[in-house]
KENUPA-261785 format. One line per field, with one value per residue (C-alpha): residue number from 1; residue in three letters; z, x, y. Coordinates in nm, 4 decimals, m for minus. Each point is the difference from the previous one (the first is absolute). Layout:
BEGIN
nr: c(NUM,...)
rest: c(ala,...)
Z: c(Z,...)
X: c(X,...)
Y: c(Y,...)
% end
This chain:
BEGIN
nr: c(1,2,3,4,5,6,7,8,9,10,11,12,13,14,15,16,17,18,19,20,21,22,23,24,25,26,27,28,29,30,31,32,33,34,35,36,37,38,39,40,41,42,43,44,45,46,47,48,49,50,51,52,53,54,55,56,57,58,59,60,61,62,63,64,65,66,67,68,69,70,71,72,73,74,75,76,77,78,79,80,81,82,83,84,85,86,87,88,89,90,91,92,93,94,95,96,97,98,99,100,101,102,103,104,105,106,107,108,109,110,111,112,113,114,115,116,117,118,119,120,121,122,123,124,125,126,127,128,129,130,131,132,133,134,135,136,137,138,139,140,141,142,143,144,145,146,147,148,149,150,151,152,153,154,155,156,157,158,159,160,161,162,163,164,165,166,167,168,169,170,171,172,173,174,175,176,177,178,179,180,181,182,183,184,185,186,187,188,189,190,191,192,193,194,195,196,197,198,199,200,201,202,203,204,205,206,207,208,209,210,211,212,213,214,215,216,217,218,219,220,221,222,223,224,225,226,227,228,229,230,231,232,233,234,235,236,237,238,239,240,241,242,243,244,245,246,247,248,249,250,251,252,253,254,255,256,257,258,259,260,261,262,263,264,265,266,267,268,269,270,271,272,273,274,275,276,277,278,279,280,281,282,283,284,285,286,287,288,289,290,291,292,293,294,295,296,297,298,299,300,301,302,303,304,305,306,307,308,309,310,311,312,313,314,315,316,317,318,319,320,321,322,323,324,325,326,327,328,329,330,331,332,333,334,335,336,337,338,339,340,341,342,343,344,345,346,347,348,349,350,351,352,353,354,355,356,357,358,359,360,361,362,363,364,365,366,367,368,369,370,371,372,373,374,375,376,377,378,379,380,381,382,383,384)
rest: c(met,gln,thr,ile,asn,ser,gln,pro,leu,thr,leu,leu,asn,lys,ile,thr,pro,glu,gln,phe,leu,ala,glu,tyr,trp,gln,lys,lys,pro,leu,leu,ile,arg,gln,ala,ile,pro,gly,phe,ser,gly,leu,leu,thr,pro,asp,glu,leu,ala,gly,leu,ala,cys,glu,asp,glu,val,gln,ser,arg,leu,val,gln,leu,thr,lys,gly,lys,trp,gln,val,thr,ser,gly,pro,met,met,glu,lys,thr,phe,lys,arg,leu,pro,glu,lys,asp,trp,thr,leu,leu,val,gln,gly,val,asn,his,tyr,val,pro,glu,ala,ala,asp,leu,leu,ala,his,phe,ser,phe,ile,pro,his,ala,arg,leu,asp,asp,leu,met,val,ser,tyr,ala,pro,asp,gly,gly,gly,val,gly,pro,his,leu,asp,ser,tyr,asp,val,phe,leu,leu,gln,gly,ser,gly,lys,arg,his,trp,lys,ile,ser,gln,gln,thr,asp,phe,thr,leu,ile,glu,asp,ala,pro,leu,arg,ile,leu,lys,his,phe,glu,thr,glu,his,glu,trp,leu,met,glu,ala,gly,asp,met,leu,tyr,leu,pro,pro,gln,ile,ala,his,trp,gly,val,ala,val,gly,asp,asp,cys,met,thr,tyr,ser,ile,gly,phe,arg,ala,pro,lys,thr,gln,glu,leu,ala,his,glu,phe,leu,his,tyr,leu,gln,asp,his,leu,his,leu,thr,gly,met,tyr,ala,asp,ala,asp,leu,thr,leu,gln,ser,his,pro,ala,glu,ile,ser,ser,ala,met,val,asn,lys,val,tyr,gln,ser,leu,gln,ala,ile,ser,trp,gln,pro,gln,his,val,gly,asp,phe,leu,gly,arg,tyr,leu,thr,glu,pro,lys,pro,his,ile,val,phe,glu,pro,pro,lys,lys,ile,ser,leu,lys,val,phe,ser,gln,arg,leu,his,gln,glu,ile,leu,his,leu,ser,leu,pro,ala,gln,met,leu,phe,trp,gln,asp,ile,phe,tyr,leu,asn,gly,glu,gln,ile,thr,ala,pro,ser,met,leu,thr,pro,gln,leu,lys,ala,leu,ala,asp,lys,arg,phe,leu,asp,cys,thr,thr,leu,glu,thr,ala,gln,ile,asp,gln,leu,ala,met,leu,met,his,pro,his,tyr,leu,ala,gly,tyr,val,thr,phe,gly,glu,ser,ile)
Z: c(m4.6844,0.3004,0.1929,0.3816,0.1389,0.1473,0.3004,0.3329,0.0483,0.3233,m0.1366,0.4042,m0.0590,0.3979,0.1147,0.0656,m0.1702,0.4181,0.0680,m0.2766,0.0787,0.3790,m0.0623,m0.3694,m0.0783,m0.0894,0.3085,m0.2223,m0.3228,m0.0596,m0.2733,m0.1448,m0.2155,m0.2375,0.1407,m0.3586,m0.1010,m0.3987,0.0025,m0.3184,m0.0836,m0.1457,m0.3031,m0.2502,m0.0638,m0.3215,0.1732,0.2251,m0.2266,m0.2212,0.3515,0.0065,m0.3751,0.1162,0.0388,0.3547,0.1281,0.2603,m0.0808,0.0185,m0.1561,0.2469,m0.1027,0.1389,m0.2193,0.0435,0.3395,0.0069,0.0146,m0.2900,0.0304,m0.2736,0.0375,m0.2150,m0.1955,m0.1370,m0.4181,m0.1188,m0.1939,0.3867,0.1172,m0.3678,0.1488,0.3391,0.0955,0.1046,0.3689,0.2933,m0.0587,0.1808,m0.1974,0.2904,m0.1227,0.3031,0.0779,m0.1954,0.1764,m0.1814,m0.3592,0.0322,0.1863,0.1160,0.2736,0.1730,0.0895,0.1209,0.2103,0.1064,0.2508,0.1938,0.0909,0.3730,m0.0428,m0.0090,m0.3640,0.1334,0.0387,m0.3438,m0.2604,m0.3209,m0.1524,m0.1874,m0.1777,m0.1465,m0.2258,m0.0615,m0.1423,0.2076,0.1770,m0.0019,0.2878,0.1573,0.2873,0.3307,0.1105,0.2947,m0.0283,0.2315,m0.0452,0.0160,m0.2448,m0.0815,m0.2796,m0.1520,m0.3014,m0.2928,m0.2486,0.0407,0.2681,0.2202,0.2347,0.2973,0.2706,0.2992,0.2879,0.2997,m0.0438,0.1304,m0.2482,m0.2650,m0.1972,m0.3632,m0.2784,m0.1359,m0.3430,m0.0322,m0.1846,0.2255,0.3768,0.0536,0.2899,0.0343,0.2094,0.1013,0.2666,m0.0780,0.2813,m0.1690,m0.3712,m0.1209,m0.4039,m0.0784,m0.2502,m0.2023,0.2960,0.2599,0.2137,0.2236,0.2271,0.0790,0.2432,m0.0586,m0.0237,m0.0695,m0.1974,m0.2346,m0.3640,m0.2487,m0.3326,m0.2979,0.0241,m0.3557,m0.2866,0.0455,0.3572,0.0861,0.3212,0.1724,0.2175,0.2080,0.1490,0.3278,m0.0277,0.3379,m0.0692,0.2118,0.2287,m0.1995,m0.2544,0.1764,0.1698,m0.3132,m0.1947,0.3118,0.0434,m0.3701,0.1179,0.2687,m0.3137,m0.0915,0.3087,0.2527,0.0323,0.2658,0.0642,0.1180,m0.1433,0.1446,0.2035,0.1785,0.1885,0.2311,m0.2062,0.1270,m0.2238,m0.0853,m0.0288,m0.3274,m0.2134,m0.2087,0.2750,0.0668,0.4083,0.2819,0.0434,m0.3323,m0.0277,0.3170,m0.0904,m0.3123,0.1868,0.2297,m0.3331,m0.1438,0.3598,m0.1543,m0.2814,0.1536,m0.1200,0.1208,m0.0855,m0.2490,m0.2136,0.0082,m0.0817,m0.3049,m0.1074,m0.0354,m0.1774,m0.2652,0.0134,0.0138,m0.3172,m0.1752,m0.3228,m0.1177,m0.2452,m0.3034,0.0758,m0.2990,0.0833,m0.3887,m0.0395,m0.1418,m0.2392,0.1455,0.1001,0.1914,0.3743,m0.1508,m0.1603,0.2716,0.2649,m0.2611,0.0429,0.3689,m0.0037,m0.1933,0.0579,0.2154,0.0521,0.0418,0.1325,m0.3295,0.0132,0.1297,0.2551,0.3063,0.2672,0.4115,0.2193,0.3840,0.2155,m0.2215,m0.2484,m0.3518,m0.2246,m0.3648,m0.1529,0.2252,m0.0362,0.3250,m0.1143,0.1759,0.0215,0.1582,0.2891,m0.1483,m0.1850,0.2001,0.0627,m0.3944,m0.0218,0.2541,m0.1987,m0.2806,0.1638,0.1899,m0.3377,m0.3000,m0.0982,0.0586,m0.1019,m0.0499,m0.1037,0.3675,0.0354,0.0177,m0.2427,0.2172,0.1389,m0.3885,m0.1363,0.3267,m0.0877,m0.3718,0.0099,0.2404,m0.1849,m0.3462,m0.0490,0.1218,m0.2440,m0.2389,0.1373,m0.0838,0.3970,0.0613,m0.3104,m0.0567,m0.0085,0.1290,0.3927,0.1272)
X: c(m10.0819,m0.2117,m0.1651,m0.0747,m0.3630,0.0119,m0.2030,0.2530,0.1724,0.0777,0.3680,0.1113,m0.3221,m0.1508,0.3294,m0.0940,0.3042,0.0918,m0.0105,0.2815,0.2636,m0.0340,0.0800,0.1147,0.1744,0.3842,m0.0788,m0.0554,m0.1414,m0.3261,m0.2317,m0.3505,m0.1542,m0.2258,0.0665,m0.1149,m0.2224,m0.0481,0.3072,0.2084,0.2224,0.0277,0.2089,0.0409,0.3204,0.0178,m0.1026,0.2575,0.3238,m0.1465,0.0835,0.3393,0.0778,m0.0634,0.3109,m0.1172,m0.1099,0.2105,0.0461,0.1810,0.0325,0.1379,0.1460,0.0262,0.2466,0.2192,0.0251,0.0983,m0.2085,m0.0256,m0.1795,m0.0573,m0.1249,m0.2570,m0.1581,m0.0044,m0.0516,m0.2153,0.2139,0.1225,m0.3433,m0.0057,0.3421,m0.0663,m0.0873,m0.2980,0.1074,0.1986,m0.0288,m0.1492,m0.0867,m0.0401,m0.1520,0.0688,m0.2753,m0.2712,m0.1837,0.1063,m0.1080,m0.3140,m0.3151,m0.1770,0.3271,m0.1148,m0.3036,0.2108,0.2376,m0.3307,m0.0583,0.2637,0.0111,m0.0033,0.3591,0.1124,0.0694,0.3272,0.0595,m0.0918,0.2511,m0.1160,m0.1652,0.1766,m0.1371,0.1906,m0.0837,0.1343,m0.0630,0.0122,0.3327,0.1003,0.0691,0.3254,0.0821,0.0196,0.0481,m0.1134,m0.1131,0.0386,m0.3127,m0.3773,m0.1615,m0.3795,0.0450,m0.3307,m0.0400,m0.1568,m0.0366,0.1258,0.2067,0.2979,0.1521,0.1370,0.2441,0.1087,0.2389,0.1287,0.3278,0.3341,0.2165,0.0200,0.2772,0.0024,0.0801,0.3498,m0.0138,m0.3845,m0.1413,m0.2379,m0.0043,m0.1183,0.0182,0.2703,m0.2023,m0.3291,m0.1821,m0.3867,m0.2175,m0.3749,m0.1164,m0.2838,m0.1843,m0.1418,m0.2826,m0.1140,m0.1470,0.2098,0.2323,0.3123,0.1508,0.3476,0.1740,0.3326,0.3181,m0.2129,0.1472,m0.2125,m0.0055,m0.3168,0.0094,m0.2417,m0.1861,m0.1373,m0.0306,m0.0973,0.0638,m0.0403,0.0695,m0.0820,0.2905,m0.2022,0.4219,m0.0128,0.3503,0.1727,0.3303,0.3303,0.1119,0.2952,m0.1962,m0.2536,0.2842,0.2255,m0.4118,0.0043,0.3367,m0.0572,m0.2908,0.1581,0.2322,m0.3078,m0.1746,0.2311,0.0980,0.3418,0.1372,0.3563,0.3361,0.3031,0.2309,0.3055,0.0865,0.2089,0.1982,0.3474,0.3262,0.0359,0.3083,m0.1552,m0.1704,m0.1679,m0.1802,m0.3699,0.0561,m0.2714,m0.0864,m0.1676,m0.1672,m0.1385,m0.0977,m0.2071,m0.1023,m0.2149,m0.1166,m0.1402,m0.1942,m0.2635,m0.0595,m0.3865,m0.3414,m0.3791,m0.2701,m0.1209,0.3774,m0.0651,m0.3194,0.0523,0.3044,m0.2519,m0.2355,0.2639,0.1722,m0.3147,m0.1546,0.2973,m0.0392,0.2035,0.3424,m0.1580,m0.3942,m0.0748,m0.3495,m0.1678,m0.1349,m0.3297,m0.0746,m0.0186,m0.3477,m0.0329,m0.0460,m0.3662,m0.0656,0.2155,m0.2847,m0.3006,0.0642,0.0928,m0.3628,m0.1562,0.2852,0.1624,0.3794,0.2384,0.3596,0.1626,0.1218,0.3879,m0.0715,0.0884,m0.2158,0.0194,m0.0682,0.1589,m0.2529,m0.1434,0.2897,m0.0070,0.2689,m0.0647,0.2984,0.2604,m0.1175,m0.1989,m0.3797,m0.0205,m0.4105,m0.2542,m0.1780,m0.2982,0.0993,0.1213,m0.2230,m0.0698,0.3356,0.0517,m0.2575,0.2118,0.3011,m0.1428,m0.2425,0.2131,m0.3263,m0.2130,m0.3809,0.0410,m0.3885,m0.0823,0.1705,m0.0133,0.0114,0.2863,0.1729,m0.0016,0.1789,0.2829,0.0188,0.0552,0.3213,0.1260,0.0375,m0.0425,0.3989,m0.0246,m0.1983,0.1834,0.3338,m0.2254,m0.0639,m0.3140,m0.2725,m0.3595,m0.2254,m0.2535,m0.0243,0.0805)
Y: c(m0.5222,m0.0925,0.2567,m0.0545,0.0679,0.3197,m0.1419,m0.0216,m0.3234,m0.1803,m0.0210,m0.1715,m0.2253,m0.0036,0.1827,0.4229,0.2176,0.0799,m0.3438,m0.0348,0.2351,m0.0636,m0.3252,m0.1218,0.3781,m0.0713,m0.3067,m0.3146,m0.1137,m0.0086,m0.2435,0.1577,m0.2397,0.1633,0.3609,0.0221,m0.1677,m0.0564,0.1891,m0.1652,0.3198,0.3617,m0.1549,m0.2369,m0.1338,0.1516,0.3396,m0.0307,m0.0869,0.3196,0.1945,m0.1464,0.1665,0.3120,0.2046,0.1942,m0.3416,m0.1452,m0.3903,m0.2969,m0.3444,m0.2975,m0.3218,m0.3243,m0.1455,m0.3475,0.0837,0.4061,0.3171,0.2074,0.3714,0.2009,0.4045,0.1408,0.1460,m0.3833,0.0144,m0.2431,m0.2620,m0.0541,m0.1558,m0.1976,m0.2270,m0.0579,m0.3603,m0.1269,0.0305,0.0909,0.4196,0.2453,0.3713,0.2904,0.2881,0.2730,0.3387,m0.1442,0.2270,0.2993,m0.1213,m0.2233,0.1961,m0.3393,0.0063,0.3264,m0.1374,m0.3630,0.2334,0.1332,m0.2541,m0.0432,0.4417,m0.1699,m0.0096,0.3644,0.1398,0.1455,m0.3697,m0.0931,m0.0475,m0.1974,m0.2756,m0.2876,m0.2818,m0.3240,m0.2147,m0.3719,m0.3547,m0.2929,0.0118,0.3683,0.2028,0.2145,m0.2860,0.0672,0.3066,0.2265,0.4169,0.3044,0.1174,m0.1128,m0.1504,m0.1933,m0.2554,0.0314,m0.3154,0.0663,m0.2720,m0.3452,m0.1425,0.0585,m0.2445,0.2047,m0.0945,0.2488,m0.0356,0.2347,m0.1504,0.2038,m0.0766,0.2324,m0.1245,0.1185,m0.1970,0.1280,0.1650,m0.1052,0.3985,m0.0323,0.0019,m0.3802,m0.2136,m0.2450,m0.2246,0.0006,m0.2240,0.0088,0.0669,0.0740,m0.0652,0.0644,m0.0297,0.3156,0.0276,0.3442,0.2416,m0.1565,0.2279,m0.0127,0.2137,m0.0212,0.3027,0.0731,m0.2388,m0.3319,m0.2433,m0.1227,m0.1749,m0.0139,m0.1958,m0.0188,m0.2669,m0.0714,0.2759,0.3823,0.0448,0.3706,0.1201,0.3098,0.1738,0.2966,0.1420,0.2610,0.2076,m0.0235,0.2789,m0.1477,0.2580,0.0833,0.1173,0.1879,0.1822,0.0771,0.1220,0.2139,0.1660,0.0491,0.2446,0.1764,0.1300,0.1828,0.0929,0.0607,0.3486,0.0997,0.3162,0.0988,m0.0855,m0.1863,0.2405,m0.0437,0.3217,m0.2365,m0.1518,m0.0805,m0.1094,m0.3619,m0.1797,m0.1439,0.1683,m0.3312,m0.0791,m0.0189,0.1316,m0.1392,0.3595,m0.0178,m0.2404,0.0323,0.3636,m0.1324,m0.3009,0.2673,0.1562,m0.2685,m0.0754,0.2977,m0.2977,m0.1246,m0.0709,m0.0343,m0.2231,0.1942,m0.0284,m0.3527,m0.0107,0.2568,m0.1957,m0.3180,0.1588,0.0548,m0.3050,m0.2124,0.1489,0.0592,m0.2291,m0.2599,0.1159,m0.1946,0.0930,0.3289,0.1708,0.1005,0.3460,m0.0047,0.2491,0.3039,0.2174,0.3101,0.0340,0.1095,m0.3238,m0.1784,0.1440,m0.0763,m0.3449,m0.0181,0.1279,m0.3225,m0.3137,m0.1900,0.0977,m0.2897,m0.0529,m0.1099,m0.3441,0.0595,0.2902,m0.0149,0.2077,0.0064,0.2326,0.0984,0.1769,0.2531,0.0066,m0.1582,m0.1778,m0.0412,m0.2351,0.2228,0.2622,0.2218,0.1253,0.3360,m0.0416,0.2216,m0.1398,m0.0425,m0.2235,m0.2627,m0.2551,m0.0389,m0.0015,m0.2637,m0.1965,0.0485,m0.2037,m0.2509,m0.1389,0.1541,0.1488,0.3311,0.0548,0.3292,0.0183,0.0582,0.2648,0.4457,0.2260,0.1203,m0.3181,m0.0597,0.3224,m0.0246,m0.4094,0.0909,0.2556,m0.2422,m0.2948,0.1088,0.0188,m0.3154,m0.1792,0.1899,m0.1931,m0.3193,m0.0458,m0.0032,m0.0830,m0.0816,m0.3099,m0.1907,m0.1393,m0.3039)
% end
């Protein structure tokens, strides 16, 4: 596996992060030649195929055969790859950052976008002619070219008609407005709803897609109302001392509807409810994510290791904070104020050098993080 130089990279070339956010983010595409000079990828094709064979890894194999699209969902079988033709297919592996430590180094260079928006790193492999057809995404994405070459076409068309009965959301019509041949280290940023079509040119084309989540309003509303079920407490009960005789006993009267309507007006929320909801919702692990608990160690041993080592978030873990409240994998962390700067650093950088902390801070941190260590949410390792 290739590693990325730890020195700061100018991913956007001569464009500052502030300028990028103001002029391009969610507004218009941007092609960046040699965003990471010398970058040829983090994985070999065989390593990516090996990941696709793992039960817990989400993967898809997309093939175009005689003009028909076919999709096979993982886990893959080794024999499947041996039967593939020489061209016109693509292997897609989601959440590579959950399994490959070097991916954390790559994603760290995109920290000018809030972690709350980051979804995952998807890696694709394709021989000549491979691709997933013309399509559009509902999220922002940086398409970083690893090994090989890919020919990209984009369009800001408004015709979103899809091919009927296709297993993927492939556009029926595509009008090319711009096109580029991208080589190793080149990167293309695309905001949502920009139609694009990438085709591998030559063998061993690998593309690294850094995607940023954009939940639908309906999804947010559904999840927030579910959150309110556990965090809303209303007093009183239905009462109708003024009940009058009804001609139809089976009828739900207007009076009853109005009383319940008035009672439900008590349902309200404040920004702190939304902040708490987002902290839990955005750090909640995806259903397929599995954490592997380490060998159990006592609180005393854990504390001793904190004095000597660097604490890391585990690869699949998600940690965010709102104001001075912290969230780790869907759980709120109640932390003493003396640890606020350290926990913010852990959330921002995904690691914390504990060797520089005072003894009192180490003791507090040990009591706070020991249960999360036993759950597999944090681990020890080297600095990135």
